[in-house]
N, C-alpha and C positions, 0 to 999 in steps of 0.2 A: 327638414324644412326645402322648399323650392325657391322659397323669396327671403330675403331678409328681412327679419322679424319686424324693424319699422316701417317696411312696405307694407306691410298689414293692416287689417284693421283687427282681429283678433290677438296679437304677440306685440302689438307696436309698444307697449312698455317695458319688453325685456329686451336683454340685449342678448346677441347671440348665445355667447356660452351659460347664460345662464340658462335660457330656453332648452338648449340642448341638454343640461344638468339635470334640470325638471321632468322633461321630458326622457329621458333614460330610466328616470324612475317610475315612468308609470306603467303599467302593462297593456300593453294593446293585442287584440286578438285580429291578425289582418287577414285570417282566412276567408275574407268575402268571396259568395260562390258567383258573385256577380259584378261585373264594375266595369269600368274604363281607364284605361291606361293616360298617361298624360298627355303624350304624343297623340294618340286618337282625340283627347277632349279640345286638345289646341287646334288641330289642324281638321279633323273630321266633324267635328258637331260646330263649325264656325259661328251659327246661330245662340249655340249657348255661351261660345267662348267671348262673345262680345256680350254678356252680361256679366260674366264670373270669371272668376281667377282661380287655377289648382294654389291653392298655399300649399299644401302636406301630400306625401303620397306615404304608402306603405311601406316601411322597408325592405325589399326583397335582396337578399345577397346573390339570388342566381341570375337577378336580370345586371344586365352593363351599366346599365346608369339610370337615372330617376323618370327620365321622360320612359320609360319601358313599366316602371311601375304604378301599382293603383293607384287613382286620385283618392286621397283618404280626405282631405278639405277643400273646399271651395269656399268664396266668398267674391260679393257684389262687388263691379268695379267703379259702382256709381254710388249704389242705395248699400248700407251695413246689414248685407241679407248672406246668411252663412248657411253651409251644408255640411255636414259632418257622415262620412260612411262609417256604419257599423254593422256587425251581426247580432242578430237576438237569437242568443243561446238561452 
């Protein structure tokens, strides 16, 4: 998670500990071929980042920090619009 769950629409009813526990039990397949890093989403895509905020990133131990990881989930800043990155296999 990039933000505390209470500051999101998607996970606002979870505590951080409960959400971490739940997400650890889910299988994610983050080998997406095309995506955007958290840093590029916020800095390079300014018009997009005025509408959406990255909520979660795909965990990648090879990256130094979350800013270098690929965006996994976004949500609207004003409106409850959501986007979830996935790979169709």
